[in-house]
FIRO-39969 format. One record per atom (N, C-alpha, C, O): y, z, x. Coordinates in steps of 0.02 Angstrom, whole numbers, padded with zeros to 5 digits, always signed. Each point is the difference from the previous one (the first is absolute). Layout:
YZX...
***
This chain:
-01188+00580+00399+00029-00013-00032+00077+00070+00001-00013+00060-00009+00065-00078+00017+00062+00028+00000+00018+00007-00077-00022-00028-00050+00084+00091+00063+00028+00026-00068+00045-00047-00028+00017-00001-00059+00006-00044+00109+00075-00050-00013-00043-00074+00011-00051-00011+00033+00087-00027-00066-00006-00081+00015+00069-00045-00008+00034+00002-00052-00023-00025+00086+00045-00073+00020-00004-00049-00038-00051-00032+00016+00077+00009-00058-00026-00054-00042+00052-00055+00000+00057+00014-00017-00076-00083+00035+00056-00078-00011-00029-00033-00052-00056+00017-00018+00081-00058-00007-00028-00067-00036-00001-00065+00030+00044-00013+00041-00087-00029-00055+00015-00069+00021-00040-00061-00017-00059+00007-00018+00073-00038+00020-00040-00077-00015-00019-00037+00050+00001+00023+00057-00023-00087-00068-00023-00041+00065+00052-00019+00033-00012-00023+00055+00100+00024-00080+00037-00007+00028+00052+00052+00041+00053-00011+00031-00087+00067-00042+00024+00051+00031-00046+00035+00040+00016+00059-00009-00061-00060+00045-00045+00018+00035+00018+00030+00063-00018+00056+00019+00060-00105+00019+00019+00022+00069+00066+00060-00020+00015+00041+00043+00010-00042-00092+00054+00032-00023-00044+00074-00008+00018+00046+00037-00063-00036-00075-00030+00077+00005-00029-00004+00060-00019+00058+00007+00004-00082+00035-00020+00016+00065+00058+00033+00040-00005+00052+00033+00052-00084-00040+00056+00043+00033+00021+00060-00013+00013+00048+00035-00011-00061-00107+00034+00073-00039-00061+00049+00034+00027+00028+00047-00099-00007-00051-00052+00031-00001+00033+00014+00080+00029+00053+00012-00037-00108+00043+00025+00015+00073+00057+00040+00016-00002+00035+00050+00063-00037-00094+00060+00031+00010-00020+00059-00021+00027+00048+00028-00069-00034-00072-00017+00080-00032-00017+00046+00056+00029+00052+00017-00091-00088+00014-00054+00021+00048+00040+00025+00055+00000+00060+00017+00047-00122+00021+00016+00011+00063+00075+00028+00005+00021+00039+00042+00019-00069-00099+00062+00054-00003+00020+00054-00030+00054+00028+00010-00107-00007-00054+00005+00054-00050-00070+00049-00002-00020+00038-00043-00003-00055+00101-00073+00027+00010-00031+00028-00060-00020+00058+00001+00015-00103-00063-00035+00005-00064-00084+00042+00012-00049-00024+00028+00056+00092-00059-00063+00027+00009-00059-00007-00053-00057+00025-00001+00088-00063-00040-00046+00007-00079-00033-00066+00024+00011-00021+00057-00063-00022-00114-00027-00035+00010+00050-00068-00030+00055+00003-00027-00094-00060+00043+00038-00071-00038-00033-00037-00050-00061-00002+00004+00094-00032-00059-00021-00036-00041+00033-00056-00027+00057-00003-00022-00094-00035+00026+00040-00074-00021-00036-00024-00084-00058-00004-00020+00126-00008-00014-00022-00030-00081+00012-00067+00020+00053-00026+00015-00113+00002-00018+00001-00077-00002-00013-00037-00067-00045+00011-00041+00106-00069+00039-00018-00037-00044-00030-00082+00030+00026-00044+00035-00084+00050-00066-00026-00077+00006+00012-00021+00103+00035-00045+00024-00061+00078-00001+00026-00006+00085-00079-00005+00022-00038+00048-00002+00021-00111+00023-00081-00032+00020-00041+00064+00035+00027+00032+00045-00083-00018-00064-00039+00044+00047+00000-00009+00070+00003+00049+00037-00005-00121-00009+00021+00009+00080+00064+00025+00032+00002+00010+00061+00042-00003-00093+00060+00033+00012-00003+00064-00015+00040+00034+00032-00078-00003-00073-00001+00063-00024-00034+00053+00055+00018+00057+00017-00081-00103+00007-00032+00025+00049+00037+00046+00063-00018+00055+00022+00075-00097-00001+00049+00039+00046+00014+00060-00015-00003+00045+00042+00020-00035-00101+00006+00066-00005-00043+00050-00021+00016+00059+00007-00077-00077-00035-00067+00043-00005-00017+00012+00065-00030+00053+00003+00035-00077+00044-00027-00003+00077+00043+00042+00033-00021+00020+00054+00084+00003-00076+00042+00044+00027+00028+00059-00015+00051+00027+00021-00114+00001-00085+00009+00056-00033+00053-00012-00052+00034+00051-00009-00020-00091-00019+00042-00016-00060-00044+00009-00052-00053-00031-00002+00071+00073-00043-00040-00012-00076+00043-00047-00028+00061+00002+00010-00100-00063-00058+00019-00054-00039-00014+00019-00052-00057+00025-00004+00104-00027-00063-00012+00015-00055+00034-00083-00044+00059-00018+00006-00106-00017-00041+00009-00057-00023+00020-00003-00062-00035+00034-00039+00091-00070+00008+00031+00008-00064+00023-00068-00033+00008-00047+00039+00002+00036-00094+00025-00051-00021-00014-00032-00078+00040-00024-00040-00121+00035+00035-00014-00029-00053+00014+00031-00079-00008-00035-00050+00029+00101+00049+00016+00027-00056+00064-00006-00008+00016-00003-00059+00039-00001+00109+00069-00035-00015+00001-00067-00037+00034-00013-00050-00080-00032+00085+00011-00069-00044-00013-00007-00069+00027-00040-00039-00081+00091+00025-00030-00007-00076+00034+00005-00055+00024+00055-00015-00016-00109-00025+00037+00006-00058+00077+00002+00018+00041+00009-00045-00024-00015+00104+00087+00024+00013+00046-00051-00015+00004-00043+00044+00030+00036-00090+00034-00059-00031+00065-00008+00053+00008-00058+00020+00028+00098+00000+00059-00002+00057-00011-00001+00073+00041-00016+00043-00112+00036-00034-00003+00010+00074+00012-00065+00045+00014+00003+00060-00022-00059-00097+00030-00061+00048+00070-00001-00005+00021-00054-00021+00016+00091+00032+00069+00021+00014+00020+00024+00063+00055-00006+00027-00113+00039-00006+00014+00045+00049-00039-00022+00051-00041-00040-00024+00031+00049+00097-00054-00006+00048-00055+00051-00024+00014+00056-00022-00080-00084+00030-00055+00039-00047-00022+00072+00045-00038+00043-00021+00071-00043+00084-00019+00057+00020+00019+00062-00002-00027+00051+00021+00099-00065-00059+00045+00062-00004-00037+00064-00052-00003+00059+00018-00017-00077-00065-00038+00049-00048-00055+00040+00034-00020+00057-00016-00001-00093+00062-00063+00024+00051+00018+00079+00016-00047+00037+00013+00102-00016-00013+00018+00073+00021-00019+00034-00040-00007+00057+00021-00013-00066-00101-00027+00039-00047-00056+00032+00030-00009+00061-00002-00038-00110+00036-00056+00020+00030-00003+00061+00021-00045+00037-00018+00088-00021+00057+00007+00076+00042-00004+00053-00060-00018+00056+00020+00025-00058-00067-00003+00052-00037-00078+00004-00057-00001+00019-00058-00051-00039+00094-00056-00009-00017-00055+00036+00047+00010+00016+00059-00066-00007-00093-00068+00071+00029+00000-00025+00079-00005+00045+00042+00011-00106-00021-00020-00012+00070+00056+00045+00047-00013+00016+00058+00052-00006-00079+00052+00032+00041+00000+00085+00000+00040+00038+00026-00103-00023-00068-00007+00074-00002-00016+00022+00049+00016+00059+00012-00048-00092+00031-00031+00036+00055+00051+00024+00037-00007+00059+00016+00045-00080-00001+00072+00032+00042+00047+00045-00041+00011-00017-00058+00015+00072+00082+00049+00041-00033+00067-00038-00011+00029-00003-00054-00008-00027+00115+00058-00018-00005+00008-00097+00023-00033-00028+00044+00069+00005-00077+00006-00076+00005+00060-00012+00000+00035+00006-00051-00008-00030+00121+00071-00037+00018-00015-00083+00009-00046-00025+00032+00098-00010-00071+00021-00068-00010+00033-00027+00027+00051+00029+00019-00058-00092-00005+00057-00029+00056-00007-00083-00024-00054-00028-00009+00115-00003+00001-00005-00064-00027-00009-00030+00081+00021+00035+00047-00052-00100-00036-00026-00029+00062+00066-00030+00021-00003-00030+00054+00067+00029-00087+00053-00030+00056+00030+00051+00014+00060-00001-00014-00089+00067+00047+00024+00050+00025-00005+00014+00089-00055-00019+00019+00088+00039+00026-00018+00016+00055+00028+00096+00006+00057+00024-00005-00116+00005+00016-00007+00074+00019+00014+00018+00060-00040-00010+00046+00107+00042-00037+00013+00026+00079-00014+00061+00019-00006+00012+00060+00001+00030-00101+00012+00060+00011-00056+00046-00064-00023-00017-00055+00017+00082+00100-00060+00032-00048+00028+00006-00078+00056+00012-00023-00119-00025-00005-00006+00022-00074-00028+00031-00056-00015-00016-00057+00013+00103+00117-00070+00029-00045+00038+00037-00039-00036+00030-00040+00103-00016+00033+00022+00035-00061-00009-00012-00057+00009+00040-00046-00037-00126+00037-00008-00024-00065-00078+00023-00017-00025-00013-00054-00007+00046+00102-00067+00031-00042+00019+00062-00023-00039+00037-00030+00095-00023+00041+00031+00070-00048+00021-00007-00070+00054+00019-00024-00113-00053-00014+00025-00011-00076-00058+00033-00037-00059+00005+00016+00097+00019-00081-00020+00055-00045-00013-00054-00065-00048+00004-00038+00088-00043+00035-00021-00078-00076+00023-00058+00046-00039-00028+00039+00109+00013-00046+00017-00087+00027+00055+00018+00039+00034+00050-00013-00024-00083+00056+00062+00005+00023+00017-00077+00032-00039-00036+00030+00119+00022-00048+00004-00061+00035+00076-00003+00012+00025+00054-00017+00017-00093+00039+00062-00030+00033+00035-00002-00075-00042-00013-00043+00099+00022+00021+00037-00038-00068+00010-00070+00043+00003-00012+00060+00003-00036-00132-00011-00057+00021+00090-00026+00031+00008-00045+00042+00027+00069-00061+00066-00004+00046+00036+00073-00022+00013+00023-00055-00004+00008+00132+00023+00071-00004+00090-00013-00014+00027+00028-00048-00001-00058+00078+00072-00011+00008+00036-00034-00046+00057+00019-00015-00087-00074-00013+00035-00041-00070-00022+00037-00056-00059+00006-00015+00103+00019-00013-00038+00040-00076-00039-00058-00042-00060-00001-00013+00108-00044-00005-00040-00039-00049-00057-00039+00014-00039-00017-00044+00032+00000+00113-00064-00043+00014-00057+00051+00010-00055-00024+00015+00061+00094-00020-00059+00041+00000-00020+00023-00060-00051+00035-00007+00093-00056-00046-00021+00018-00067-00070-00045-00030-00014-00059+00005-00023+00119-00040-00068-00044-00048+00024-00067-00016-00030-00048+00026+00075+00037-00063+00010-00061-00029-00002-00078+00048-00026-00053-00018+00052+00063+00066-00009-00038+00055-00072-00028+00013+00001-00060+00013-00047+00081-00014-00063-00014-00002-00025-00046-00044-00058-00020-00001+00125-00007-00055-00056-00020-00056+00059-00058-00002+00039-00010+00047-00040-00027-00112+00049-00067+00011+00064+00013+00021+00026+00053-00015+00005-00095+00048+00069+00017+00034+00052-00078-00017+00054-00012+00026-00081-00021-00064+00037-00050-00044+00020+00017-00062-00036+00039-00031+00094-00061-00001+00025+00014-00059-00017-00054-00042+00030+00004-00054-00063-00047+00057-00003-00050-00035-00091+00017-00021-00039-00030+00036+00012+00069-00083-00049-00004-00003-00045-00009-00083+00034+00014-00049-00088-00031+00040-00017-00038-00055-00013+00059-00055-00019+00049+00032+00022-00036-00095-00009+00049-00051-00059+00024+00001-00006+00055-00027-00050-00083+00055-00046+00033+00028-00003+00054+00045-00030+00053-00013+00060-00063+00065+00008+00030+00052+00068+00054-00009+00011+00048+00037+00022-00066-00085+00066+00064-00025-00051+00034-00026-00015+00050+00031-00013-00062-00077-00074+00054-00026-00037+00062+00035-00007+00060-00013-00014-00106+00067-00025+00035+00049+00030+00062+00033-00022+00058+00003+00082-00086+00023+00052+00020+00043+00024+00079-00052+00017+00051+00029-00019-00054-00099+00039+00058-00053-00075+00036+00008-00001+00060+00014-00052-00089-00021-00050+00050-00008+00003+00047+00068-00013+00061+00001+00030-00094+00047-00011+00048+00066+00043+00037+00007-00016+00054+00025+00091-00063-00043+00069+00041+00018-00035+00056-00051+00010+00057+00020-00044-00061-00072-00014+00049-00057-00022+00053+00032+00024+00056-00006-00088-00077+00054-00055+00075+00024+00040-00003+00077-00027+00044+00034+00062-00068-00008+00021+00015+00061+00072-00007+00018+00030-00052-00014-00001+00102+00046+00080+00004+00032+00011-00053+00061+00001+00018+00059+00004-00066-00076+00003-00052+00055+00057+00000+00054+00009-00043+00042+00028+00099-00053+00059+00028+00047-00037+00030+00061+00025+00004+00056-00094+00019-00074-00024+00046+00038+00000-00037+00071+00014-00060+00003-00032+00103+00062-00022-00028+00076-00077-00026-00013-00042+00031-00032+00034-00095+00066-00056-00043+00000-00020+00015+00071+00045+00025+00033-00108-00036+00002-00006-00008+00055-00030-00068+00025-00024-00044-00036+00030+00044+00106-00022-00084+00012-00096+00036+00024-00019+00055+00020-00012-00109-00035-00085+00002-00007-00020-00040+00066-00058-00018+00011+00108+00006+00029-00012-00033+00077-00046+00066+00041-00046-00016+00039+00061+00079-00051-00019+00053+00032-00011+00063-00044+00048+00025-00031-00108+00001+00029-00004+00074-00046-00062+00030+00031-00034-00025+00045+00025+00082-00077-00053+00045+00022-00023+00043-00045+00041+00034-00031-00115-00028+00016-00009+00054-00071-00059+00036+00025-00040-00014+00045+00046+00066-00087-00062+00055+00008-00055-00046-00037+00032-00041-00035-00092+00033+00029-00065-00038-00022-00011+00044-00066-00030-00024-00048+00054+00082+00047-00031+00039-00062+00043-00013-00065-00003+00025-00056+00046-00078+00088+00046-00027-00074-00030-00050-00025+00024-00022-00053-00082-00011+00082-00046-00047-00032-00031+00023-00057-00028+00055+00000+00029-00092-00052-00042+00000-00059-00043-00046-00025+00030-00054+00003-00082+00047-00025-00054-00030-00017+00024-00074-00038-00026-00055+00008+00081+00071-00046+00026-00072-00022+00060-00024+00023+00032-00042-00032-00009+00070+00096+00074-00016+00013+00004-00067+00034+00059-00018+00004-00101-00026+00022+00004-00049-00009+00005-00057-00041+00029-00052+00016-00062+00063-00075+00006-00025-00055+00070+00006-00041+00029-00041-00035-00016+00103+00051+00076+00013-00051+00051-00010+00039+00056+00001-00026-00062-00012+00096+00055-00047+00033+00001-00071-00030+00054-00025-00014-00104-00006+00004-00027-00082-00016+00039+00008-00072+00046-00037-00016-00067+00084-00020+00039+00012-00077+00072-00005-00003+00031-00020-00049-00004+00041+00107+00071+00032-00007+00043-00072+00021+00055-00018-00021-00095-00015+00068+00034-00069+00029-00016-00045-00061+00050-00030-00021-00097+00021-00008-00025-00045-00060+00069+00004-00064+00024-00044-00035-00008+00110+00040+00054+00023-00056+00070-00033+00014+00029-00030-00045+00001+00037+00117+00053-00019+00026-00008-00059+00037+00049-00012+00035-00103-00035-00030+00006-00035+00047+00054-00063-00014+00013-00047+00037+00008+00059-00091+00048-00062-00002+00070+00012+00020+00044-00043+00000-00037+00103+00017+00074+00014+00007-00001+00035+00074+00056+00017+00018-00104-00004+00026+00002+00027+00067+00018-00058+00055-00017-00059+00003+00059+00099+00040+00027-00041+00054-00048+00015+00057-00044-00040+00016+00052+00093+00013-00058+00028+00057-00063+00024-00047-00001+00056-00025-00050-00103+00016-00066+00000-00034-00017+00081+00008+00022+00043-00038-00067-00031+00097-00043+00064+00007+00056+00055+00011-00024+00054-00019+00081-00049+00039+00043+00035+00022+00029+00032-00063+00013+00060-00001-00002-00098-00052+00041+00015-00074-00054+00042-00026+00008+00059-00017-00080-00103+00011-00053+00051-00027-00005+00071+00028+00003+00049-00037-00010-00045+00100-00013+00065+00032+00064+00044-00003-00015+00060+00000+00090-00075-00002+00044+00020-00016-00019+00051-00086+00006+00060-00012-00027-00114-00031+00003+00036-00059-00068+00039-00001+00009+00055-00026-00064-00064+00043-00069+00033+00004+00022+00081+00037-00023+00055-00014+00071-00070+00059+00012+00078+00029+00081+00020-00018+00036+00029+00041-00018-00048-00098+00067+00023-00024-00010+00075+00004-00043+00037-00024+00107-00021+00071-00003+00068+00007-00030+00055+00047+00021+00054+00018-00081-00091-00002-00063+00021+00036-00009-00007+00076-00052+00010+00031+00124-00034-00004-00008-00021+00072+00053+00039+00027+00038+00031-00037-00031-00031+00118+00029+00049+00031+00043-00061+00057-00020-00052+00025+00070+00080-00021+00043-00059+00057-00015+00033+00080+00008+00058+00019-00027-00107+00011+00009+00010+00076+00051-00029+00031+00032-00045-00027-00015+00071+00101+00061-00044+00044-00021-00083-00009-00056-00025-00009+00131-00012+00014-00027-00066+00014-00015-00014+00083-00006-00060+00015+00003+00090+00018-00042-00010+00064-00070-00025-00010-00028-00039+00038+00005+00062-00084-00076-00038-00015-00015-00052-00041-00057-00014-00019+00123-00023+00001+00016-00073-00028+00064-00031+00013+00033-00020-00048-00014+00014+00106+00054-00007+00029+00000-00094-00034-00031-00040+00035+00056+00022-00081+00020-00076-00031+00041-00035+00053+00059+00018+00004-00079-00061+00033+00031-00052+00046+00053-00031-00035+00057-00006+00023-00080-00020-00093+00066-00046-00025+00056+00021-00015+00050-00035-00009-00055+00117+00003+00073+00034+00012+00031+00021+00044+00061+00001+00006-00098+00017+00029+00032+00038+00063-00040-00054+00079-00056-00025+00002+00107+00023+00048-00021-00025+00073-00025+00044+00032+00003+00058-00021-00035-00073+00081-00028+00026+00073+00020+00074-00021+00057+00021-00008-00121+00014+00001-00007+00074-00012-00058+00028+00031-00051-00029-00018+00043+00077+00059-00067+00024+00018-00025+00075-00036-00002+00058+00022-00015-00083-00076-00052+00026-00038-00061+00000-00010-00030-00052+00012-00007+00112-00038-00070-00004-00009-00043-00067-00028-00052-00025+00022+00088+00008-00069-00036-00062-00049+00064-00052-00005+00055+00013-00025-00072-00064+00050+00041-00079-00014-00040-00036-00070-00060-00010-00005+00108-00002-00039-00023-00028-00057+00020-00064-00012+00052+00002-00032-00074-00068+00046+00052-00066-00010-00010-00007-00077-00025-00055-00011+00032+00080-00029-00005-00008-00060+00060-00056-00025+00053-00010+00029-00076-00024-00094+00052-00058-00015+00035-00042+00040+00047-00034-00020-00072+00034+00085+00012-00049+00039-00024-00079-00025-00046-00008-00041+00084-00050+00072-00042-00076-00020-00053+00015+00054+00000+00041+00045-00047-00091-00065-00070+00002+00044+00038-00022+00087-00018+00034+00048+00057-00079-00040+00018-00007+00062+00016+00058+00043-00022+00003+00057+00059+00044-00084+00037+00071+00028-00059+00038+00002+00015+00060+00004-00080-00069-00006-00044+00068+00006-00016+00008+00071+00020-00040+00043-00057+00093-00029-00005+00019+00067-00061-00043+00041-00010+00004+00061-00015-00032-00091-00044-00052+00019+00018-00070+00031-00036-00038+00031+00114+00032-00052+00021-00077+00015+00018+00015+00068+00012+00059+00015-00006-00110+00034+00022-00017+00060+00078+00026+00008+00021+00022+00054+00022-00027-00114+00059-00002+00020+00030+00071-00024+00060+00011+00007-00100+00033-00035+00021+00057-00022-00015+00049+00075-00044-00002+00042+00100+00039-00049+00018+00042+00064-00055+00057+00006-00011+00037+00048-00015-00040-00101-00057+00062+00014-00080-00030+00000-00051+00033-00015+00054-00105+00037-00068-00037+00008-00016+00030+00068-00061+00011+00001+00084+00004+00047-00035+00018+00064-00033+00066-00020-00061+00008+00004+00097+00031-00021-00041+00073-00020-00061-00013-00060-00053+00030+00006+00064-00074-00061-00054-00004-00040-00052-00021+00040-00055+00026-00003+00073-00087+00053-00065-00026+00018-00031+00042+00051-00060-00012-00003+00071+00057+00050-00005+00030+00049-00061+00065-00062-00058+00011+00016+00080+00009-00057-00054+00041-00059-00046-00045+00011-00048+00012+00037+00057-00075-00068-00053-00040-00015-00051-00010+00055-00061+00001-00010+00087-00011+00064-00053-00018+00059-00038+00049+00006-00060-00010+00011+00091+00090-00017-00035+00040+00011-00075+00036-00045-00049+00032+00020+00070-00058-00085-00043-00006-00056-00092-00013+00039-00047+00039-00002+00051-00098+00030-00050-00039+00017-00050+00064+00039-00058+00014-00014+00090+00009+00053-00038+00052+00056-00003+00074-00048-00025+00046+00032+00038-00036-00073+00015+00060-00043-00084+00017-00041-00034-00044-00026+00018+00106+00031-00046+00027-00040+00031+00063-00038+00011+00054+00027+00001-00070-00095+00032+00049-00033-00027+00037-00019+00027+00018-00052-00096+00024+00067-00032+00035-00011+00014+00061+00049-00015+00058-00014+00051-00080+00083+00017+00048+00045+00068+00032-00011+00044-00034-00026-00031+00102+00046+00054+00024-00025+00041-00024+00055-00019-00011+00057+00095+00004-00090+00036-00025+00061+00050+00054+00005+00030+00008-00053-00013+00029+00099+00069+00045+00008+00047-00032-00015-00006-00061+00005+00064+00086-00027+00062-00023-00033+00048-00006+00079+00021+00047+00034-00014-00105-00025+00061-00014+00067+00069+00022-00015+00031+00032+00043+00002-00049-00114+00048+00003-00004+00013+00076-00042+00000-00009-00060+00010+00076+00078+00013+00045-00026+00050-00004-00063+00056-00023+00004-00082+00047-00058+00066+00016-00064+00007+00062-00016-00029+00031-00044+00084-00005+00097+00033+00056-00006+00028+00018-00064-00008-00045-00041+00047+00107+00012+00041+00003-00060+00064-00027+00032+00038-00036-00032-00025+00054+00102+00051-00024+00003+00019-00080+00003+00050-00023-00027-00103-00022+00068-00003-00053-00021+00029-00051-00069+00039-00047-00004-00096+00095-00061+00008-00021-00057+00079+00012-00013+00032-00044-00028-00003+00102+00047+00052+00011-00003+00075-00049+00004+00049-00003-00036-00073-00037+00107+00036-00052+00023+00000-00061-00044+00050-00029-00022-00103+00017+00014-00020-00068-00038+00030+00002-00068+00011-00053-00030+00002+00114+00004+00023+00019-00072+00086-00013+00019+00031-00043-00031+00001+00081+00079+00057-00023+00014+00024-00068+00001+00040-00025-00039-00073-00010+00097+00000-00090+00008+00008-00033-00071+00047-00029-00028-00103+00043+00011-00005-00035-00080+00064+00015-00041+00037-00043-00023-00027+00128+00014+00071+00003-00044+00058-00030+00029+00049-00002-00037-00043-00024+00102+00057-00026+00008+00018-00057-00013+00053-00021-00024-00120-00016+00048-00023-00070-00012+00015-00023-00084+00024-00052-00019-00043+00097-00012-00004-00019-00076+00070+00017-00018+00009-00033-00052+00045+00064+00064+00071+00033-00011+00033-00073+00017+00036-00034-00036-00059+00021+00097+00049-00074+00019-00018-00064-00063+00045-00029-00029-00120+00016+00016-00025-00045-00040+00053+00020-00059+00047-00029-00027-00066+00072+00024+00031+00027-00088+00076-00015+00001+00027-00006-00055+00008+00000+00106+00072+00002-00015+00000-00083+00024+00051-00033-00010-00093+00011+00032+00000-00076+00016-00002-00027-00070+00046-00037-00016-00080+00047-00016-00026-00038-00062+00064+00023-00045+00021-00046-00035+00016+00109+00030+00033+00010-00039+00083-00036+00010+00047-00004-00039-00057-00019+00111+00085-00023+00015-00032-00078-00024+00046-00034-00024-00099+00003+00025-00021-00072-00030+00024+00003-00069+00046-00038-00017-00075+00085-00031+00013-00005-00057+00079-00004-00014+00028-00038-00039+00002+00092+00084+00076+00009-00020+00040-00046+00008+00054-00002-00028-00083-00060+00083+00018-00067+00041-00017-00028-00067+00051-00025-00024-00100+00019-00013-00023-00053-00055+00045+00013-00060+00057-00022+00010-00063+00043-00054+00031+00019-00070+00071+00042+00001+00049-00019-00032-00049+00066+00062+00080+00027+00019+00035-00048+00049+00059-00008-00014-00082-00025+00067+00024-00033+00032+00045-00056-00020+00050-00020+00030-00075-00001-00087+00026-00065-00044+00061+00020-00019+00052-00032+00010-00059+00100-00044+00070+00009-00025+00055+00022+00044+00059-00003-00016-00086+00028+00081+00049+00017+00056+00035-00068+00021+00060-00011+00010-00107-00024-00007+00046-00067+00024+00043-00036-00035+00044-00036+00023-00062+00050-00106+00046-00027-00022+00053+00024-00024+00040-00036-00030-00027+00107+00039+00071+00040+00011+00017+00002+00070+00060-00012+00010-00095+00025+00046+00019+00016+00058-00037-00038+00046-00051+00024+00024+00072-00090-00004-00045-00035+00055+00005+00020+00037-00052+00004+00033+00115+00028-00001+00007+00026+00083-00060+00058+00011-00039+00000+00048+00039+00048-00101-00049+00056-00001-00065-00027+00015-00031+00021+00049+00007-00071-00091-00059-00024+00003-00020-00032+00076-00056+00001+00026+00105-00024-00005-00011-00019+00073-00014+00044+00044-00034-00017+00049+00060+00092-00057-00012+00042+00038-00067+00017+00001-00040+00000+00046+00035+00016-00109-00077+00036-00003-00043-00058+00022-00046+00014+00039+00053-00069-00057-00053-00048+00046-00007+00006+00074-00055+00000+00028+00130+00008+00015-00022+00012+00055-00029+00045+00023-00036-00003+00049+00051+00070-00097-00028+00062+00013-00092-00019+00003-00027+00012+00055-00001-00030-00092-00066-00039-00013-00012-00016+00041-00039+00037+00030+00057-00092+00004-00010-00034+00061-00019+00043+00079-00043-00007+00044+00091+00044-00052+00016+00052+00059-00073+00047+00007-00039+00010+00046+00041+00010-00107-00061+00050-00015-00066-00029+00008-00055+00028+00003+00069-00084+00000-00074-00037-00007-00050-00009-00060-00058-00021+00004+00094+00041-00060-00023+00006-00054-00026-00062-00038-00023+00006-00057
***
């Protein structure tokens, strides 16, 4: 038994994705801790693959489905993340969680340096989208009952506060309390009518003001930026046909290579890090992301400008509007 454990979550449709995730952590990051699969209704025959290779398996699901009125609105696996905060995980000191739509490329050992809970902000560069309120209802057309729940939420929490993305996070298991799993479920039941990102919204409420930020290199979301060599590539929010396990995805060869390596890997054996994660490399990754983020932010503002403001310019000065359009085309925005 090691001091730390790397965990991912999967159902029967994401078995290969879990294998690839573990393999990329082992071969690329040189993860030195244990591995654990949170399993939702995966047949025992397929679970045997993980167990035979030294990966712990924690099955979950029944408590989540029990008397849950609104659970049908979401994939049934999502709330399984709450099982991370149960007695089962107290056998380790540190828990590091990754969604299964992730490729790990470099060392993640810094994630083990956690005193409470650490995560990457939901969106570091677009101020509005990183606010806690964006974890909940996004439509202005809501029912009277939903408005009541939303008002109750607004009285208790500052919804302008920064939220974190729950695709990657790490925590020290000393924060696990006896009733923590059930407290999370109660919180879900209380606000389930208005949550947009179910488990993410609830975890943000539970850890409100009790989590620390980490660099975006540990949860680099491909749907915002393209082609970047960072520690953790997260294909969050993309359509199913754009995920890395789809053959038309540019990352498919890399994903497939990691998956193939999993077959001959004994995860109990310690693997040395192949790609060193120096402070200088981390610095370069952060600089690259900052530059890309600035460009994307300017691009979004430019499109907004050409939208609402552009209509007014076109009415008053059509020639100026045409010049702006040409500039947009030349910059490939």
